N, C-alpha and C positions, 0 to 999 in steps of 0.2 A: 163261848168261843165259836161254836157252830153257828149261832145266830148272827154274829158279826161277819163271819165268812160268807154266809148266805146273803146278808145285806149288801156286802161289797159286790158279790156276784150279780145281784139284781141291779145295782147301780151301773155296773159296767155294761150289762145287757141293755139297759135303758139308753145309755149314751150311744152305744153301737147302733141300736135301732133308729134312734132319732137323728143321727148324723150320717147314716150310711150313704145318703145321696149327696153329701156335701164334699166336694172335691178337695177342700182345704183341710179336711179332718181325717186323721189316720190314727187308729187305735192299735198301738204296738203291744202285742201279746208275747213277743219274744223275750224269754228270761235274760238273754244276753243284750244288755241295754247300751253297750258301747257304740254300736252303729247308730242307734237313735240319738245318742248324745252328739255324735259327730255331725249329723246332718240337720240338727235342729238349731233354730235361731235363739230360742229361749226356752225355759221350762216353767211350767205351772205346777206347784207342789205344795203339799202340807209341810209341816215342820218336821221333816224326816231326814235321815242321813243321806238319802239319794239326792235331795235338793242341794246339800252342801258338796257332795261328790261332783254333781253336775257343774256347779259354779267353779270349783277349784280345778276340775279337769279341762273345762272348756274356756274359762274366763268370760263366760256369757251370763246374762242376767237370769235371775229366778224370780218369778212372781209367786209369793207365798199366799196361800188361801187357808185361813183358819176357820171360817164359818162362824166366827164370833169376833167381837171387838178385842183388841189387845188389852192385856192387863197392865197395871202400873209399871211393873218391872220391865216388861217388854218395851213399853213406851220410853222408858228412861235410857235404854241402850242406844237409841237412834239408829239401830240396825234395821228396824222395820218401820214402814210408814203406813199408818192407818188411813185408808181412803174411805171416807163416809159413803154409804150407799144412797 
């Protein structure tokens, strides 16, 4: 568990450092996400509850990122669209 937390911390720092001069990028570290939901146009998320909360609370789109191709059961639902890279 500690390794996973450290890996996430490293990835967040990487994003923050590489995009700090990009005016269109904002890394929200506030644990109260409602304000971020209200001002955003869409969300990019993994398959977590926050993605669904965002979609239902805002009626705005969510772009899901899995880091791998969809499995057969995910493809059958027609809920996700697999975009080839």
